[in-house]
Each structure stands twice: as structure tokens, then as C-alpha cells.
N, C-alpha and C positions, 0 to 999 in steps of 0.2 A: 429580530437582536440575540445574540450568545453570550453567555459566562463562561469561560474555561480557564483553565490553568496552563502555565506555559514556562519551561524553563530557559534563560538568557545567560548567556556567559559575558559576563563584565570584569575588568579589571575592580578590585577591591581593597581596600585595606580594612582587613578583618579587626573588629572588638576582642582581646585577648583573654580579657576575662573584666572582672568585674573590680572596683575597690570595696573591700569588707568592710570598713568601718564608717559608722553614721558621720554624715556631716550637718551640722546642725545650722536650720535659719539664722540670718541678720537679725540683729536685736532691734534695729531701725530700719524704716525704709532706705532706698537707696537718695542720697541728696542729689534734687533735683532742683533747678533756679528759675525760675519764674522771670523769664526778661521782661513781659510784656503782653500775657495773656488777657486776652480781653475781660472783663468782669464776670458774663456770663461763662466763661471756659474755666475759670478758675476752681468751680466746685469738684469735689472728687481727683482732685490732681492729687500727684504723687502719693499714692496710697496704695500699700499691697505690693510693693516694687523691690521688696528686700528679696535676696537671694533666699530659694529654699530648694532643698533636693529630698527631704528626708518625705515619707520612709523608702524611696528608693535610693541605690546605689548608685555611686558616681560611676562612669565609664571613660574611665581615664587613661586604659590601659591598650594600645592601639598600633597596629602597624604604621608606619610612614613609609611603603611601598608599596604601590595596588599588587595584587597577584589576582589573575585569571581564577572566576569561583564562579560554579551555577549557581544564580541567583532565581528564586520562586516570583513568580509573577502570576496576578489575579487579573484575566483580560474580559473588558467587557465592551462588544462593539454592535455597531450598526452598519447601513449602508454609507452612513456618512463618516463615523469617526470611529475611532480604536483607544479606547484607554486602559491602561495598565499599570497596575497597581502592584506594591511591592508590599507583601501582608507581614515580613518578617521583619522590615523597615517602619516602623509606624504609620503603616497605611500610607506610604504617599503615593501619591501619582504621582507617577514617574513619567509618561508620555501620555499626551493626547494627539493622537496622529490624525489630520486631516484627511480622509481617503479620497475626496473628490480634486483636493487642490494638490496633493501628494506632496506634503509640507508636515515637517512638526511643529505644534503650536506655541508648546512650551520651551523654554532652556532644559533639551532633555541631555543632562550631562554624561559625558562618555567614560566617566571613572563613576564609583563611587566612594569618595574619598574623604576618611572625616579630618574634621576639626574642632578645634575647642570653642566652640560658640554656642553648645545649647545647657540648659540647663543643667545636667549631669556631664559635661563634656562635648560626646562625642555628637556631632552633626554631620551634616555632607549637603550640598545644593544641588539644587536642580527642581522641576516638576514642581508640583503643589502639596504643601503640607499642610496641615490642622494642627496650627498650636492653639491648644486647650489644657487649662489649668490653673496656670501661674507663670506671671509676667516673664517671659524669654522664651525660646525654642520649647518644646514642650518636653516634659520628662518622657513621654513616649516616642520620641523621633527615632530610636533605635531599638523599639521594643516591638515583640509580635503581638498585631491585631486578629480579633476573631472574625471571619468573612463570612457570610452565607448567603445563599440565592434564594430569593423569593419569586412570589409568581402576582402580578397584580391582575385586576379584574377580566383585563383582555387573555389571560394565559401568557404574558409577556413578564421573561426572567428580570429582574434589580437585582443588585448588587447592595449587601447590609455590611457593613463596617462598625465594631463596636469593642469597647473594653470597660472595665471599673477603672476609674482613675483616684490613685489609695489615697494622694495627698491631700486632696479635698472632699473625699467618699463620694465621689458623682459619678454618674454614669452617661458616655457620650457613645452617640450614634450617628451615622451618617449611612441615609439611603443614596445610592447613584442609579439614574433612573437613566434609560438612552432608548426611548421608545420608539420602533420602525418609521422612518421617514423624516426624524428630529435631525438637525443639524447643531443641536446643543444639549451637551452633557448636564443633567440637572441632578446638585447635590441638595438634599433634605439634611439637613444639621439638625441635632436635638442635644439638648442636657438635662440632665434628670436629676433632681436632688430629692432624696429619698429621706431624707433628715430633716428632724424637727427644728431646726436651728436655719437662720439666712446664711448663706455662706460668699467669699465674696469670689467672682469667675473671671476667666481672661480667656478669649477666643478672637483669632486672627487668621483667616485662611491667607497663606504666604506662598504668591505665584511668582515663581522664578519665569521669566521672558530673556530670550537675547539681548545685549547690548548691541548695537550695530551703528554704524555712522548715519545720522539725520533721524533716529528713533525721536519719535514725540509721544508725551506722556498726556492724556488727558483723563478729567473728572468731570462730576457735575457742577463742579463750581470751582471761582480761583481763589476763594478763600481757605485758605492753609496754617497750621501751626507747624511751627517750624523747629526740631531740635537740634540745635547748634552745635555742631562737635567741638571736642578739643582732647589733645591727647595726654591732660591732667585730669585724673578722677575727681570727678564730683563740679566739674567747671563747664561740662557743657548747659545750655541753658535754652529755655525753650521761649518763642515770641510769634505773636501773630504776625502775618503778613500774606501778600497778596503777588499770585503769579500774573503775569510771568516773569515780574522782576521784583521778588518779593525783599531784597536787598537794596534797592534800587542801583545798584551796581551798575546797568545797563547792559546785562545779559539775560537771555532769556530761557529761566530753568525750566522752561516745559520741556528743552531738548536735555537730555542726562547729560551727554556727553558734553556739555558747555559748561558743567556744575566741576568745580575747582577739586572738593575734597567731598570724603563721605560725607551725606545728607540726609534726612528724613524729613518727608513733607508729609501730612498728615490733611485730607482734603475735608472741609467739614462741611459735607452735603446736607443737603435736606432729603428726607426718606424720600421722596418722588423723585430724586436723582444720585441714585444709590450705584453706581457705575464707577468702571475704571476701564480705560483702552489703551492702549500701544499702537501708534500707527508708524509701520516701516516703510524705508524709502522707495521701494519697490510697488509701495500700495498692500502688502498685505496688513491685516489687521487683527489683533486677539483683542477680546472684548468679555466683559462680565458686568451681570447685573444681579440685584439680588431685592429680596423684600426689603421694604422700607424699614424693619427693625434691626436694620443692618447696613447702617447709613454711612460709617463713615469709610474712607480710603486712606492709602498711605501708597508713598514712593520712596524706596529704600536704593540709592546706587551709590558706589564703595568710592565714585569719584575718578577725575581724568588728573591724577597722580601716584607717583611712585609705590606710596603705601597701600592704597587703595589695588593699581593692577597686581602687587605682590601676593594681598589677600586671594584676588581671585585664579590667580597661579596656583597658589598652596592647595585650592578647595578642586581643580581641576587638572587642566593639562595646560602645556605654555602652547600662546596663543588659541585655544580654542574654550576657555572658561569664563567668556565676557558675559555678565549676568545683569538685570536688574531683577527687584523686587517689587512686584504690586502688591497691594494687601488691602483686607478689609475686613473690618471688624464692628464691634458695638460701642466702643467708646469714642470721645475723641480723639485721644493719643494713648498709645501703649503703655504711658504713664498714667493714665486715667482710672479709677477703677469702677468694676461695675459688681454688681450682687443677684444670686437667684435665691427668690423666696423658699421657705420652708414647705416640702412637697410640690414645687412648681416643676414646670417642663416648659422650656423656651426651646421652640422649633425657628428655622430661617431657613428659607428656602436661597439658591444662587445658582446660575446656569451661565455656563463657558461656551465659548461661539468664536466661528473666525469670518472675515469677509476680505474683499478686495476693495479699496477704493481710488479714485483718482488723487495720488501723495500731492500734487500743488495746490489743489484746493485745502487740504492741510499744512502747508508749509510755510503761511503768510501771519497774519495778524493773527495774535491769539482769542481773541474775544471772537473773531470772525472764525476761526477754524474749530475753536470749543462749541460754537452754538451749533456748527453745522454738525459737528461730529454727533453730539445730543439729538438731534434729529435723525441721525442715521441708527443710532441704538433705539429711539423708539420706533423706527421701523423693521429693526431686527428684532428686536423685544421687547414688545410693547406692554405698558405693566399689567396687562388685562393678562398675559400668556405666563408673566410670572406668577400672577395671583391663582390662576389656572392650575399653575403645576404644583402652587403650594397648594391648594386645598386638595389636587388628588394626595400627593406626598402626604398628607395629613391621615386620608384617609387608609392609609397601608401601613402608617410609621407603627402602630402596635399590633399587626399584624405578626406572625412569627414569620422567619423563614427557615424554613424547615433543612434544606442543603446547606448542611456546615461545610464547608471549603477551606478553613484555615484555624486552627485553635490560636489564642491568646494564653496569657498567663492562667493560675489557676488561683485569684484572688479572687475573682466573681464567685467562683464555685465556694470558696472557705466561705465567704459573705454570705452566700446562700446557704449552707452550714451553719452560719452563726444564728442568722435570722432570715428565714426564707422571704420573709413580708418585705424584706428591704430591698431586694432583688427583683426590677420589672419582668412580670411574667413573660413578656414576648421576646425576652432577648436569651439565648441560651448559653448556659455556662457546665459544660459537661463536668459530670463530679470527677472522672478519668484523668482530668487536668491538675486535680492537685496534686502536686508534687514532693520533693525533699523542700525547696523555699518556704513551702506552708507546712511540714509537718511538725514541729514543732508549737506551733499555733492550732492546728488541727488535735495534738493531745490535749492542749488546755480544754479545748470545747471537751473533749471526751473525758475528762477529770483524771488525766495521765499526769506525769512528771512534767513540767518544762524542761528540754536540754536547752542545751546553748544552741542558738536558731542562727543562720547566716542571713535570715532578714529580719526586717523591723516592722513593726506596726505601731501607729502613733494615734489613730483616733480616739476619740470619747470612747465609743464604745467599746474599743480592746483596751482602754485604762482598766474599765471597769471588770472585765473578764481578768486583766493581769492582777488587781487588787482584790478578788475575790479567790484567784488561784493563791496567791500570797497568805492569804490570811490563813488558808489550809496546808500551807507549805514555808512558812515564814524563814525557813534556813535556806530556801533556793536563791543563793546571790546572782545567778545566772540571770533569773527572772527578777528580779531587783534591779538590777544594772537595766532591762531591756526597760521597766517600768518607768525609771529615772530618765532612760533617752525619750520615751513618749513623753513625761512632763515636761522637758527641759525644750521639746519641739511646741509643746503649746506655752510656751511662757511661765510655766509653775516652776520656778529658779529654784526655789528654796526648796521644794519636794524633789526636784532632779538631784540637788546638792545631796540632801538627805540620805536619799537612796543609794547612792554611787561611794559616800563616804562609809555606809553600813556595808558595803556588799566587799570593799576594797579592803578595810578592818577583817571581815570574817572570813573573804576568800579572796586575797589578791591575785588581779588577773589583767592581762593585757589592755582588753577593752575597758576594762572601768578606770583604767589610767590614761586610756586615749578620751574616754568623757571629760573625765577631772581636767588634763591638759585641754581640751578644747575649752572648755569654760574658763578657765584662766586667762586664753588668749584671748576669748571675746571680751575678758575686762582687761585684755592691753598688758596683764603679767605675763609677759613671754618668758621670763625667767622661771616662773612657776609651771609654764606648760611644758618648756623643754627640761626640768625635772620630773614631773609627770611621765612624759614620754620617756627619759632615759631609765626609770622603773619597767615601762612598760617591753623595750627593749632586753632588758634584763631578765624578765619573766619569758619571755621569747625563746632567748638563749641564742638566735639570730637574726641579723638583720631582716628583717621583711621591708619590702618598698614602702608600702603604704605607710609605716611608721616612719621610715628613714627621710622618707621627701619631706614631710612635717617638722621634722625634729633637725633636720637642717636648717630649715625656714625661720623656726623660731629662736633655733641659739643663734642666728644673724639679727634676728629685731632685737636680742636681748643684748646685741654687743658683743655675744661670747663668738669671735670670727676666727679666732686660733682654734676653739674647743670644736668648731664647725667643719673645719680644715681639716684638722684631727680626726675626726670621724669620718668624713668623705675619704680620707686616704687608705681607714680602716676599712671599707668597705669590700666586698668581692670584686674584682675586674670588671664582671659583666653590669654589675649594678652600676658602679662607675659610670658606665657610659650610658643609663638612663636619660631621657629625655630631662625628666623634671628633678631628677638629683644632679645633674650638671648644672640646670638653670636654678636652684636651691643653693648648690656650693660656688656659685660663679662668684658673689661679693666677696666671702672669703678666701677663694683662691686669689682674687686679685689684691685682698689688703695683704697677702701672704707672697704676693711678686712671683706666683706661679707660671710664669709665660707660656711655656709647653701649655698646660691647660685653657689659659686664655686662647691660643692659636689654635687649637684644637675647637674650644666652641664656637669661636666665630666661622671656621670654616666648613661645620655640617649645616644640615638642615633640619628643621624643628615641624613637627606636626601639632604641638598639644599649644602653642603659643594662643594664650587669650586673646579676644578680638579687643581692641582698647590697650593691648598690654606693651609697652613701648620702653618697657627695662630694659630689655637685652641691647637695642639700639643705644641708649645710654650708655651704658657701660662700655660698648664700644667705641664712641666718643672720648669717654675719662680715658680709655687705656691708650688709644692713638694720641692724645694728647699728653699724656704720661712720658709716650715714647718720644714727641717729639720735642718735649723739654729736655730728656736725657740728651737727643742729637743734638740740640744748641746748646745744653752745658747751660740750663738757666732751671731755676726753682718752679717745681708745679704749684701756683698758685692760684685761687677761686677766678683773678683774673686772667690769668691766662689762659683757663679753660673757657672763660666767656669770649675772648678773644680765638679760642680757635674751633669753637661751635659754630661762630659764624662762617665759615667756610667748608668744616668740614662735611663730606658725603656721605652720609650711612650707605654701607654696601644693600643693594638691593634684596639681597639673600636675607639680610637683617631688618629691612625696614618695613615695619607692620604699623604704623602711625596711620591714624584717621586723619589728620591733615596734615598739609605742611608747615612747619615751624615759621 
């Protein structure tokens, strides 16, 4: 068994930079409708689902066209499997190659192409990712991870991936084992809570596999919770159902290509049946199984409709990006909440493998095929094998992995500098990883003046550090602004407002006005939000994309369309072409009848459309309806728009719907 680094050349859309502004959490959890959950499925439902990104910065500026680039991989392999990880991109398991059968077991995306699907915006499809921290694709999906090589009791190498997750203040670790002679990759996941309080947690293993004609999904039960999608925000709902025909519509939903729209199915497995598998038409089978404390499974598919196909193309290449996600997690659904106790470590072991089966045996009656595959899983990966792997991993999990192969960010080292006992002793966070992002915070620990920082910290421990420093340096407006940011993210809204108002009065600056604008927008006072951003832009002396985008949006929401359009026209020509600038200016350009703008908007491609965002398609319908009304010489009315919509065909390039209307 070997561990090595290897460079590969891939088409990549690079992240060009991070948005420097703090984007605050939603003050409420997402509106999620219970459309028929069983009584035992209702506890902890729809908790801790509101948007969060702090203390991380948004990664919302990236190329739209892939360019060839050298990408670092870390490879773990034996005689059966070759696993390739992307240490600079969230530790993603990019490829799992079956050496005996000479085939890829995952959906290995031929490009790394960013789309707006993660908590911080940038995300790419393919491979296996571990979504850890908060509801959604992880904060760390495009961040570097620490990787180190360790040795087991037999002298065989294993690979450790780990990082400090700053939003919740938890440590996340995965030890990957691939013993000689093993046809299974072993992943031993650990969440470590060094805090004195219980914390909400989120952990789902997200496995991308090929979508192909005839493929069929199986798990340990036919009982599922279904998230029924909608194009309208807050209109999707959850209900209990039974496979293979959960909607009683005569369609076998265990075949993903039968499913008309984007759907999510959460399998309500018992701990003894914690597995999921996909069987292809040629008999190729990919499967995974875990310890019983990780029982729930999920199928996500984009659906067999224009919007879903468009999304797959957007994230990959024309004709080659069809994929499904089979996932596994702690809780009944991803909208159910879990928690970790003070000082607790949660440990889970999951194994991945492949096999061949006679497809005809799994293509008929669902219950018979499901039972047959469960028996196969018990042969390939019996529960005793899972438990034995788990026990071995537990023995090695707190052993130091001495050979550091790749470094993540300097935040773990900064926490170690703040409180050495806070950081698990077996995880190596070298002091030399502390860099410019951490410098202002290191200055605080060294009792030096705090300078304007490009980064943010929000934990209660760092609030205490800031309060102590501010008591010694009460005129430091930059520090007071950062303390207000931490207060606001911890839902201490009055304290945050007081900090920002004091800072703005003492030393007006763009960041403080951004914070006050964000607070106003959260309260739906878009006129005040736009006014604060106007002051911020005046203080900057020139437009910056990070401020200009929300300024356009909030002017529009305040009903100031003419002012928004005038601001857009005042921007530099290059900035006018920016994706989000154009999208946020679209409503005002439409209101001002700028046909040239509208034609340019509808003819370009977009990389930063948000999952479930249908506003661009809706605007196209309104614009085309207006043109049609002019052609007919009739008045554009709501009734005319309703009739036009019935036959309007949104262009494929603009169709991002989760379901067909």
C-alpha cells in the first residue's frame, strides 16, 4: 500500500478572489413545510437550516470558462484500488479507480467547473465530499486541508485529512485506510468538540456516481422521506413515502431516470441496514456501508427535464456530465438537526467498494431486488467486517501522523496559540501556517494594536479576546466593528448595532456602513440599506464589485429602479459585464426599456446562478411577452402575461428550474 503526491492537468475555473465583506446569517431557519411526516419523524425537523457563512468569506468570483491547470492530488493505493484526493479543494476524493476491473467507480468529473451551490457560493461536482459544519455544501469545499501520512501497527501507511472548522469551533478528521489485499477503501470520520457547550452539527458523505440508462438505486429500506421540490422559495415540502412508487403515480422511482424533476429521497434505515448502492445495466455495482451510528441515506437526482439537464451541463461538459448523488448522514434528512455534546468526539467508519452482479436479477420486482442486494451487501461487507475496521481505526485515530504532506490554513495554529489545550494533541497545526489572514488576530494575542483585518472571527472565545483588547484600546474603531460583526453573528443584535454606530460616528469607513446596511436589509428596510451603501461607496471613492452588487439589488428592492439603472450605467465598462452586476441590474434595465442590455443578458452564459434561482427565466418570459404585445399592438396586461406563459419555451441556456411548471 502506497501514499504519494501526483500532479494532474485538468480544465479548471479558478476562484479569482474572495469577497472581502462579511455576509451575515439568516435570522430565521429556512421555511420548510411538513407535508406529511410521521410523528416520529418530526422532532428536530427544520432546525439550524438558515444560511450561514461567517467567519468565512464568500467565494463568489470565479472564471466562467475552464483553463488547463496543474492540480495537486494525493494518492492512496493498493493492488485493488487507487484513491486520488484534491488537498487544495476540500480534500475531495476526486477518483476511486478499480484496478482489477479497470474502471472508475465514481463520477469523476472531466473538469473542475465552479457553480453557485455551496454555502460560500463556489462548488464543483464529482467524487466524494464530506459536507461538514452547517446545512449545505461545506464551508471548506474549495479550501486546502491538512493531509498527513501515518503508520498502523503493521507498518502500513494510512492517510489523515483534517482541519479546524471555524464557524462551529469543531475539529474534523478523516483517516483513510487501504490495507494490502483489501477491495474496500475505509474512511474513519471524527468530529471533535473541544468547547464547553453542545453545538449543532451537520455531516453528510456526498458521493457522485454516473447517471446512466437503466441504473437503479437501493438502500436498506423502502421507507423514505421525500423533499418535493418547487421553483418557488419556501414552497418545497417534506412527506413520508414508500419506494418504489412513493407518489402512487405508477412510476418506479428506484430508477432515477424515471424521475421527472429534481428530487431528494431520504432512506429511513435502521442501524443494521446502513448502506446504499447503485447497480448499472452492465451489472457494475458501487456500494458503501457504515457503522450503525450513520444510518440514513439519500438519493439526489437532477431529474429528467430541461432544467436538470442544464444544471448538469453547467457543472461539467456537454454530453458528459450526467451524475447522481448517493449520500449518507446522521439525521433523518438534511433538514433535521443533530448535536455534539461538550468535549464529545463522534466517530464513524464507512467503507466503499465495487462488484459485478447479474443485472437481470435486480431489474424486476423492487422488493425482491432490494432483498437480494441486501444479501449481497452482507456477503461483500458483513457487519462484523465494518465493526472490525471501526475498532482498528479507533486504535489509530489519536496516534500522530508524523509525515505532513499538505498544509491547510493557519487557523488551527492560531487557536493553539490562543489556548493550546483547545487543539487535539494528535493533530499537527504548524506555527508557520499562520499568515496575513491571521496576523491582526495574532497581534491581539500579543497585546499589540489591532489593525484592519481581512478576516473575521466570531467564536465566544474570540469575543472575550476582543472585549478585553477594546477595554485597553477604546478608540480602536476597526476592532469595535469586528466585535460588532461577532456579536451580530451570535444573534446579539442590539450589541452589534451599538458597536457599529459608535464606530461609524468615531471613524466613518466602508466596512462599518456595510454592516449597518446588512442589518437594515435583514429588517427589510432596503431604502436604509441602500443609503448606507451609498455612503460606503462615497468613502471608497470608486466602485468596488463587492459593494456595487448589493447596492444595485437593494436599490431595486427599495423600488428605486431608475436610480439603480443610473448607477449601473455609471460603472466602468468592465464591471458592467460582471455576472452578478448584470443580474442585479436586470430589473432596472427592463423597467427602463434597455433592449440592448436585455439582449446581451439573455445571450450570455452564467456561472454564478444559484441552485433553485429561476428569476432569469422569469424575466425572459416577461420580456418576450412585452415584445409579443408590441408586435400584436395590444396592451401588456397581467392576463396577457398569463396566457403567453402557457406556451413560452424558456431557452435551454436560461432554464435553471428544479421542476417544470
